C-alpha positions as CSV (number, residue, x, y, z in Angstrom):
1,X,0.3,0.2,0.0
2,X,2.8,2.1,0.7
3,X,4.6,2.0,-2.6
4,X,1.2,2.5,-4.2
5,X,0.8,5.7,-2.0
6,X,4.6,6.5,-3.2
7,X,4.1,6.2,-6.5
8,X,0.9,8.5,-6.5
9,X,3.4,11.5,-4.6
10,X,5.1,11.8,-7.5
11,X,2.4,11.1,-10.0
12,X,1.0,14.4,-8.4
13,X,4.5,16.5,-7.8
14,X,5.4,15.5,-11.2
15,X,2.1,17.0,-12.4
16,X,2.8,20.2,-10.1
17,X,6.0,21.0,-11.7
18,X,4.2,20.7,-15.2
19,X,1.9,22.9,-14.6
20,X,4.0,26.0,-13.1
21,X,2.1,25.3,-9.9
22,X,5.8,23.8,-8.2
23,X,8.0,25.3,-11.2
24,X,11.4,25.5,-10.1
25,X,13.1,29.1,-8.9
26,X,16.3,30.3,-8.1
27,X,17.1,29.7,-4.9
28,X,17.2,33.0,-3.8
29,X,13.2,33.4,-4.6
30,X,12.2,30.3,-2.9
31,X,10.6,31.1,0.3
32,X,11.6,28.2,2.6
33,X,10.3,28.1,6.2
34,X,11.8,25.6,9.4
35,X,9.2,25.0,12.7
36,X,9.9,23.2,15.1
37,X,8.9,23.4,19.2
38,X,6.2,21.6,21.4
39,X,3.9,19.0,20.6
40,X,0.6,18.1,22.7
41,X,-1.1,14.5,21.2
42,X,-4.4,13.2,22.2
43,X,-5.5,9.9,21.1
44,X,-9.4,9.9,21.2
45,X,-9.7,6.0,21.2
46,X,-7.5,5.4,24.8
47,X,-8.5,9.1,25.9
48,X,-5.0,9.1,26.6
49,X,-2.9,12.2,26.4
50,X,0.6,12.5,25.6
51,X,2.5,15.5,27.2
52,X,5.9,15.5,26.4
53,X,6.5,15.7,22.5
54,X,8.2,17.7,19.9
55,X,7.8,18.5,16.3
56,X,9.6,20.1,13.4
57,X,8.8,20.9,9.8
58,X,10.3,22.1,6.8
59,X,8.4,23.8,4.0
60,X,9.4,25.3,0.6
61,X,7.5,27.5,-1.4
62,X,5.6,26.6,-4.7
63,X,4.4,30.2,-4.6
64,X,3.2,32.7,-2.6
65,X,-0.1,30.7,-1.3
66,X,1.1,27.4,-1.8
67,X,4.0,25.4,0.0
68,X,5.5,22.2,-0.2
69,X,5.4,20.5,3.2
70,X,7.5,17.8,5.3
71,X,6.6,17.6,9.4
72,X,8.0,14.5,12.0
73,X,6.8,14.6,15.2
74,X,7.0,12.7,18.3
75,X,5.1,12.3,21.6
76,X,5.7,10.1,24.6
77,X,4.0,9.0,28.1
78,X,5.2,7.0,30.7
79,X,3.8,5.6,34.1
80,X,3.5,3.2,36.1
81,X,1.3,0.5,36.8
82,X,1.4,-2.4,38.6
83,X,4.8,-1.3,40.1
84,X,6.1,-1.5,36.5
85,X,7.1,1.5,34.1
86,X,5.2,1.6,30.9
87,X,6.0,4.2,27.8
88,X,4.1,5.0,24.9
89,X,5.2,6.2,21.8
90,X,3.9,7.6,19.1
91,X,5.7,8.9,16.0
92,X,4.3,10.6,12.7
93,X,6.2,11.2,9.3
94,X,4.5,12.9,6.7
95,X,4.8,15.1,3.3
96,X,1.8,17.3,1.7
97,X,0.9,20.7,1.0
98,X,-0.1,24.3,3.0
99,X,-1.9,26.7,1.7
100,X,-0.6,29.9,3.3
101,X,-2.1,33.5,3.3
102,X,-1.1,36.8,4.5
103,X,-2.4,39.3,7.2
104,X,0.5,41.8,8.2
105,X,3.0,40.0,10.4
106,X,0.2,36.8,10.7
107,X,0.2,33.9,8.1
108,X,-2.3,32.0,8.8
109,X,-2.4,28.3,7.1
110,X,-4.1,25.0,6.4
111,X,-2.1,21.7,5.5
112,X,-2.9,18.2,4.6
113,X,-0.1,16.0,5.2
114,X,0.1,11.5,3.9
115,X,2.5,9.5,5.4
116,X,2.7,7.1,8.5
117,X,2.6,7.1,12.4
118,X,4.4,4.6,14.2
119,X,3.1,3.5,17.8
120,X,5.7,1.9,20.5
121,X,4.7,0.3,23.9
122,X,7.6,-0.7,26.1
123,X,6.4,-2.8,29.3
124,X,8.8,-4.9,31.9
125,X,11.7,-4.8,29.1
126,X,9.7,-6.2,26.7
127,X,8.4,-3.4,23.9
128,X,6.2,-3.7,20.4
129,X,5.5,-1.2,17.7
130,X,4.3,-1.0,14.3
131,X,3.4,1.7,11.9
132,X,0.4,2.3,10.0
133,X,-0.9,4.9,7.2
134,X,-1.9,8.0,8.8
135,X,-2.8,11.4,7.0
136,X,-3.3,14.7,9.0
137,X,-5.1,17.8,7.9
138,X,-4.4,20.7,10.0
139,X,-4.7,24.7,10.4
140,X,-2.7,27.3,12.2
141,X,-0.9,30.7,12.0
142,X,2.5,31.6,11.5
143,X,2.8,35.1,13.9
144,X,6.2,37.2,12.9
145,X,7.4,38.9,15.5
146,X,10.3,40.1,12.9
147,X,11.0,39.9,8.9
148,X,12.4,35.8,9.7
149,X,11.7,34.8,13.1
150,X,8.0,34.0,14.4
151,X,6.0,31.7,16.6
152,X,3.7,29.0,15.3
153,X,0.3,27.9,16.5
154,X,-1.4,25.1,15.0
155,X,-3.8,22.4,15.6
156,X,-3.9,18.6,13.7
157,X,-6.4,16.5,13.4
158,X,-4.8,12.6,13.0
159,X,-6.3,9.8,10.6
160,X,-4.6,6.8,11.6
161,X,-5.5,3.9,9.1
162,X,-5.3,0.6,10.6
163,X,-6.6,-2.9,8.7
164,X,-10.4,-2.3,10.0
165,X,-10.7,0.7,12.5
166,X,-9.3,4.5,11.6
167,X,-7.9,5.9,14.9
168,X,-8.1,9.2,16.0
169,X,-5.8,11.7,17.3
170,X,-5.7,15.9,17.9
171,X,-2.2,17.3,18.0
172,X,-1.6,21.1,19.3
173,X,1.9,22.3,18.7
174,X,3.7,26.1,19.2
175,X,7.2,26.6,18.5
176,X,9.1,29.2,16.3
177,X,9.6,29.5,12.6
178,X,12.1,30.7,10.8
179,X,12.0,32.5,7.3
180,X,9.2,32.1,5.1
181,X,7.9,35.9,5.3
């Protein structure tokens, strides 16, 4: 399934380049932004909060209103159960498009990313992990307080497609963003 998605992703990227939406431009003219910071995750199925988390994203502007984006996030939770320490961890790796707006120093955005979510549980010296296809729509705002540095605020919904169910998660991110203005 992952190979099929990769083929469709490459076909979409080729289409965007051919149609000029993502036409290559000189490096000096490209808007590149990098964001990183804190990530809070809530898993709806288990009603678990994952308060320890980080995210990082990189976006390359195709034009004034569209960027090609890659993002990674990692959230974890550790707690004691019957005297044993249990660690739950969820990682997300995705790429997609971000639609950007402008409003002075604020730049609202909406995005959709496609990739994989990897879950891991560790208990009593044993661990189990697995990866599934996931897609993540989200929205937020980059609020710039200088020409190239700002704060990123965002909320993402994550849909993880397992064999016969769809798990849902909500992610809140707060961090710094560099460039892209």
